[in-house]
Phi, psi and omega in degrees: 000138181290144180279163179294140184298137178259117180055026176075007181271079187296319181297318178297317179299319180293322178296319178294324177299322177295313181295320177300317181295323182286346175296338180277349179134179183298143179223131168287175185297316181298317179292325178293321176299315180295320184288327185260338186078007178279158175290158181301312179299321181292316180299317180293316182297314182289319179297320178293320177296319178295326177297323179295340178254015179064018176272339176228148177224183177238144173272183185295340178267003179085005179282155178280138174223167176297140185274174186297333179296326184277342179251005189296309185294310176297331178293318178302313182295319181291330186279336187303313179298321179294320179290324177296318178294322179294315177301315182292324182287326184260336185077009182243167181291143181236142181223159171237127180244148172230153178290147178206109174050049178079008177229193175230138183250128175278117183253340174221133179220121178240122188275148174297150176283350180290149176296320176266110185209164174272143180234115173238105184289147172301135183102348179291137177250121185238162181296146178276342184262013178225147176084160182293326179294322176298318178297319179295320180290327177291333172062050177295157178306322181295315180294318180294324179291316181283326179097357181200165176224154177226158175208153178224116179054032179278316180262326184217131179302138176084002183241136174234154183207160174227136182222153177227140179286144171260125188250142173227113183054039176085353179260142176282118181247346181197173176220131173268136185222148170233136184218153180192176179299139184296336177298328179266318187278341185073173180277358174234066187294340180298329179299325185267325192243351188300318182298317181292322181291317178297319178298322179294320178297318178294324179295324177296316179299318179296318180297329178275354182078021183265342183240078185292331181296327178274322183292339181274352182280000000 
């Protein structure tokens, strides 16, 4: 049911009603209409508009879920231990990326202890169509089936990386990445690092309470 209008800003109230409803879990359009009391056209229009601002996303079944902007801060906190373990296990720099306006935003960056290392500062905005993290965030069927993506000198000369998608209700909401000089990581870094990167992505999901099948083991 829609909440009472606050200061007469009806559209804002309806948008908040959608976000409140999605806190309970993924909803298809019919379920979203039932949960909010909005008309079907209004619910679809507002949910789609919120999706354009990363406040709403879609899972693999096309249902609406909360978007990366709303889970970003707790996601950063939950990811740090997993990224620290990934950095220590591989000896290379580890990052967490989230989608942002058609690009990817680095929200956590932990540097390798090596003198020669890749540096991607937190806050950096990079292309979504380049690099293994971009491939993981795009979530192609091949990447989702394999669980990871790799790249060598695709975005920057001399750098190779491996990334794995972080999933929430079947939707890609982030990407865990490890990167380093191609001289150490080789041009096929997935052979060496894919297992550790995928394990780190699953650890982030468990820390967020998104992967109950693993957290219960």
